[in-house]
C-alpha positions, 0 to 999 in steps of 0.5 A: 594063944600062940599060932605058928604058921610057916615059921612065923609065931604070933601071940595074944592079940597078934595071934587073934588078928591073924586067925580072924584075918585068915578067914578071908572076905570081910574078916580080912579087915581085922588086920587094920586093928594092928594100928592100935599099939600092941600094948593096948591090944594085948591088954584088951585081949587079956581082959577078954580072955579073963572074963569071956565065960562070965560075959558070954557063958559056957556051953557043953557044945561048940558054938560053931556047928557044921552043916 
């Protein structure tokens, strides 16, 4: 995952933390995850991305549905 925002680039776990944090409210607390060393966060991120369909399944429609 790559995120570009106003000239800044984020990858892997940094990108996920950034996106979740921009949701605002309670989600801003996700920035606290940066205290975990990047190597560990990125390893966990890769494990999750490799196994997400096995653990959470697939759907033909989006999990997030509008009003």
